[in-house]
C-alpha positions in Angstrom: -114.7 -74.7 121.1 -111.2 -75.4 122.2 -111.2 -77.7 125.1 -114.4 -79.5 124.1 -114.3 -83.1 123.0 -116.9 -83.7 120.4 -118.3 -87.2 120.0 -118.8 -89.2 116.7 -119.8 -92.6 115.9 -116.8 -93.2 113.7 -113.5 -91.3 113.3 -111.4 -92.1 110.2 -107.8 -90.6 110.3 -106.4 -90.2 106.8 -108.4 -89.3 103.7 -106.5 -90.8 100.9 -107.2 -94.3 99.2 -107.9 -96.4 102.4 -109.8 -93.8 104.3 -112.0 -92.8 101.5 -112.7 -96.3 100.7 -113.8 -97.0 104.4 -115.9 -93.8 104.5 -117.7 -94.8 101.3 -119.3 -97.8 102.9 -120.6 -96.2 105.9 -124.0 -94.8 105.0 -125.4 -94.3 108.5 -124.0 -92.8 111.6 -122.0 -89.6 112.5 -118.6 -89.9 110.8 -115.6 -87.6 110.9 -112.9 -87.8 108.2 -109.6 -86.1 109.0 -106.5 -85.3 107.0 -103.9 -82.6 107.0 -104.4 -82.0 103.3 -107.5 -81.1 101.2 -108.9 -84.3 99.6 -107.0 -85.3 96.5 -104.4 -82.5 96.8 -101.4 -84.5 97.9 -100.3 -87.2 95.6 -97.4 -89.4 96.9 -98.2 -92.6 94.8 -97.3 -93.5 91.3 -101.0 -94.0 90.9 -101.1 -97.3 89.0 -103.8 -99.9 89.8 -106.2 -102.2 88.3 -109.0 -101.1 86.0 -111.4 -103.5 87.9 -110.9 -101.8 91.1 -111.4 -98.3 89.6 -114.6 -99.5 88.1 -115.7 -101.3 91.3 -115.7 -97.9 93.2 -117.3 -96.0 90.4 -114.2 -93.9 89.6 -113.8 -94.7 85.8 -113.6 -90.9 85.0 -110.1 -90.9 86.8 -108.5 -93.5 84.3 -105.7 -91.8 82.2 -104.3 -94.9 80.3 -104.8 -98.6 80.3 -102.4 -101.5 79.8 -102.8 -105.3 79.0 -99.2 -106.1 79.8 -96.1 -104.9 81.7 -92.7 -104.6 80.3 -89.7 -105.4 82.5 -86.2 -104.1 81.7 -83.1 -105.8 83.1 -79.5 -104.8 82.3 -79.6 -106.1 78.7 -83.1 -107.6 78.1 -86.6 -106.3 77.6 -89.4 -108.7 78.3 -93.2 -108.2 77.7 -95.4 -110.0 80.2 -99.1 -110.2 79.6 -101.3 -109.8 82.8 -104.9 -111.3 83.1 -106.0 -108.1 85.0 -105.9 -104.9 83.0 -104.1 -102.2 84.8 -104.3 -98.4 84.3 -102.8 -95.0 85.5 -105.3 -92.7 87.2 -105.7 -89.0 88.0 -105.3 -88.9 91.8 -107.3 -85.9 92.4 -110.1 -87.0 90.3 -110.2 -90.4 91.7 -110.2 -89.1 95.4 -112.9 -86.4 94.6 -115.2 -89.1 93.0 -114.7 -91.5 95.9 -115.1 -88.8 98.5 -118.4 -87.9 96.9 -119.8 -91.3 98.0 -119.5 -90.6 101.8 -121.6 -88.7 104.3 -118.8 -87.8 106.5 -117.8 -84.4 108.0 -114.3 -83.6 106.8 -111.8 -81.8 109.0 -108.5 -80.4 107.5 -106.1 -80.8 110.5 -102.9 -82.4 111.4 -103.4 -85.7 113.3 -101.3 -86.1 116.4 -102.3 -89.3 118.1 -104.6 -90.6 120.7 -104.6 -89.6 124.3 -107.1 -90.5 127.0 -109.2 -92.3 124.2 -109.6 -89.1 122.2 -108.1 -88.5 118.8 -106.0 -85.4 119.1 -105.5 -83.1 116.2 -104.5 -79.4 115.5 -108.2 -78.8 115.0 -109.4 -80.1 118.4 -109.8 -83.4 120.1 -112.5 -85.9 119.1 -114.0 -89.0 120.6 -115.6 -92.0 118.9 -116.6 -95.5 119.7 -114.9 -96.8 116.4 -111.6 -95.4 115.2 -109.8 -96.2 111.9 -106.2 -95.4 111.3 -105.5 -94.8 107.6 -102.7 -92.4 108.1 -100.1 -94.1 106.0 -96.7 -95.6 106.7 -96.3 -93.6 110.0 -99.5 -95.1 111.4 -100.0 -92.0 113.6 -102.8 -93.3 115.7 -101.7 -97.0 116.1 -98.1 -95.8 116.8 -99.4 -93.5 119.5 -101.1 -96.5 121.2 -98.5 -99.2 120.7 -94.8 -98.2 120.9 -92.8 -99.8 118.1 -95.8 -100.3 115.8 -93.8 -98.5 113.1 -90.7 -100.4 112.1 -88.4 -98.0 110.3 -86.2 -100.8 109.0 -89.1 -102.2 107.0 -89.8 -99.2 104.9 -89.2 -98.6 101.2 -88.8 -95.2 99.7 -89.8 -93.9 96.3 -89.5 -90.6 94.4 -91.2 -89.8 91.2 -91.6 -87.0 88.6 -94.2 -86.5 85.9 -92.9 -85.2 82.6 -94.0 -84.8 79.0 -93.5 -88.2 77.4 -95.5 -90.5 75.1 -95.5 -94.2 75.7 -97.9 -97.2 75.5 -96.3 -99.5 77.8 -96.2 -100.0 81.6 -92.4 -100.2 82.2 -90.4 -101.7 85.2 -86.7 -101.6 85.5 -84.6 -104.0 87.5 -81.2 -102.7 86.8 -78.4 -101.9 89.4 -77.1 -99.3 87.0 -80.3 -97.3 87.6 -80.7 -98.2 91.4 -79.3 -100.8 93.5 -81.6 -102.8 95.8 -84.6 -101.2 94.2 -86.5 -100.7 91.0 -87.4 -98.0 88.6 -90.6 -97.4 86.6 -92.3 -95.4 83.8 -96.1 -95.2 84.1 -97.6 -93.4 81.0 -100.5 -91.1 81.4 -102.0 -88.9 78.6 -99.1 -86.9 77.0 -97.0 -87.4 80.1 -95.3 -90.2 82.0 -94.4 -90.8 85.6 -90.8 -91.7 86.0 -89.8 -93.1 89.4 -87.2 -94.9 91.4 -87.7 -96.8 94.5 -85.3 -98.2 97.1 -86.3 -101.4 98.9 -83.7 -100.4 101.7 -85.7 -97.1 102.4 -82.7 -95.0 101.0 -83.9 -91.3 100.7 -80.8 -90.2 98.8 -82.0 -91.2 95.5 -82.7 -88.0 93.6 -79.5 -88.4 91.6 -80.7 -91.8 90.6 -84.0 -90.3 89.3 -82.3 -87.5 87.6 -80.0 -89.9 85.6 -82.8 -92.1 84.8 -84.9 -89.3 83.3 -82.0 -87.7 81.5 -81.3 -91.1 79.8 -84.5 -90.4 77.9 -83.4 -86.9 77.0 -85.8 -85.4 79.6 -85.3 -83.1 82.7 -86.8 -83.9 86.1 -89.9 -81.8 87.0 -91.8 -81.5 90.3 -91.3 -84.3 92.7 -93.5 -86.4 94.8 -93.2 -89.6 96.7 -92.3 -90.9 100.2 -92.2 -93.9 102.3 -94.2 -97.0 102.2 -94.4 -99.9 104.6 -94.0 -103.5 103.2 -94.1 -105.0 106.7 -97.5 -106.7 107.1 -98.6 -105.8 110.7 -101.4 -106.4 113.1 -104.4 -104.7 111.6 -106.2 -104.3 114.9 -104.8 -102.4 117.7 -106.9 -102.7 120.8 -110.4 -101.6 119.5 -108.9 -99.7 116.4 -109.0 -100.7 112.9 -105.7 -100.1 110.8 -106.0 -100.0 107.1 -103.7 -99.6 104.1 -100.2 -98.7 104.3 -100.6 -97.9 108.0 -101.1 -101.6 108.4 -98.2 -102.5 106.1 -100.6 -103.7 103.4 -98.6 -102.5 100.5 -97.2 -105.6 98.7 -93.3 -106.3 98.9 -91.4 -106.6 95.6 -94.1 -104.8 93.5 -94.9 -102.0 95.8 -98.6 -102.2 94.9 -100.6 -100.6 97.5 -103.7 -98.8 96.0 -105.8 -101.8 95.1 -105.1 -103.5 98.4 -105.8 -100.2 100.4 -109.2 -99.7 98.6 -110.4 -103.3 98.9 -109.4 -103.6 102.6 -111.0 -100.2 103.2 -114.2 -101.2 101.5 -114.4 -104.4 103.6 -113.6 -102.5 106.8 -116.3 -100.0 106.0 -118.9 -102.7 105.4 -118.0 -104.3 108.8 -118.2 -100.9 110.5 -121.7 -100.3 109.1 -122.8 -103.7 110.3 -121.6 -102.7 113.9 -123.4 -99.5 113.7 -126.6 -101.3 112.7 -126.2 -103.5 115.7 -125.9 -106.5 113.5 -122.6 -107.6 115.1 -120.7 -106.4 118.1 -117.5 -104.2 117.7 -115.4 -107.0 119.1 -116.8 -109.5 116.3 -116.3 -106.7 113.7 -112.6 -106.2 114.7 -112.0 -110.0 114.5 -113.7 -110.3 111.2 -111.6 -107.5 109.8 -108.4 -109.0 111.3 -109.0 -112.4 109.7 -109.8 -110.8 106.2 -106.7 -108.5 106.4 -104.3 -111.4 107.3 -105.7 -114.1 104.9 -102.9 -113.7 102.5 -100.1 -113.5 105.1 -98.2 -116.6 103.8 -98.0 -115.4 100.2 -97.2 -111.9 101.4 -94.2 -113.5 103.2 -93.2 -115.2 100.1 -93.2 -111.9 98.2 -91.1 -110.4 101.0 -88.5 -113.3 100.6 -88.4 -112.6 96.8 -87.7 -108.9 97.5 -84.8 -109.7 99.8 -83.4 -112.1 97.3 -83.8 -109.8 94.2 -80.6 -107.6 94.7 -78.4 -110.8 94.8 -79.7 -112.3 91.6 -77.4 -112.4 88.6 -78.6 -110.7 85.4 -79.0 -114.0 83.7 -81.3 -115.3 86.6 -83.5 -112.3 86.3 -83.8 -112.8 82.4 -84.8 -116.4 83.0 -87.5 -115.4 85.5 -88.8 -112.8 83.2 -88.8 -115.2 80.2 -90.7 -117.8 82.2 -93.3 -115.2 83.3 -93.7 -114.2 79.6 -95.2 -117.7 78.9 -99.0 -117.4 78.9 -99.9 -120.3 81.2 -97.1 -119.4 83.6 -98.1 -115.8 83.7 -101.8 -116.8 84.4 -100.8 -119.0 87.2 -98.3 -116.6 88.7 -101.0 -113.7 88.6 -103.5 -116.1 90.3 -101.3 -116.6 93.2 -100.4 -112.9 93.3 -103.9 -111.7 93.1 -104.9 -114.1 95.9 -102.7 -112.3 98.5 
């Protein structure tokens, strides 16, 4: 009833990659999962990630196409770079549904408005819990309502994408100011279609024309659009007694914009820690500290990627080509990937 505050053991705000991963690891307790959209119905990501991660969470059925290398296009050069970890494109809805089937949470479709007097406030009522997890994405609705300034709008990228009929066997990235300045473009092939996208590191939302020009260069027309902001500013993953996971904590990587793999793995670890708290194996305080240390373990390498992102727009084309050529050398690629994967 309106006005009542129902109590749960755990409330997870946000039911995309991070939130579903957290929920999948909590097998005991009274759990509430909240999102303003039905699970799997609102894709904002390019949905490219590692095959290993998809298999780790038992969602192989969502894989559309796999890749053993990525192809980088600069202004005048195309370079193939092998990657030790196979990547894939996934069906967002199918992935989310498969992962959601692994949790025992109640699901509430409602708009999340913030925290007031220790209660999570939503359009569907107010709810209390001893453990709260914010997985609401770049705007970190709960964390931002508790800590003013938690969301730094100067540290947001913005991407927009369309999926159109197109056959390709390569995962393509474009670093070319003729397509978009201070940003990148991509083509992620699926089955019979491909996701064409452009992203602005500066958070410029006026990039539809860039996308239309990019798509038309392949003789195609832009279809339905999806996308949005994502945060590349690694932030404090614990706010008071709240866990913050995924893009809400700025865990999307700078430069590459990779966020799914990190959101899922951080979510899984967060869920495991919460289950230990619920089982009285550790205190909530210890659980928060364990998660904090885990989430910040790659802080230095993350900072290095951010420096590279900031330097990228100033690089001459020959410098870009030289970097790509170096990464195309097997041993160099393996070493670079080891550093990248360790973030």
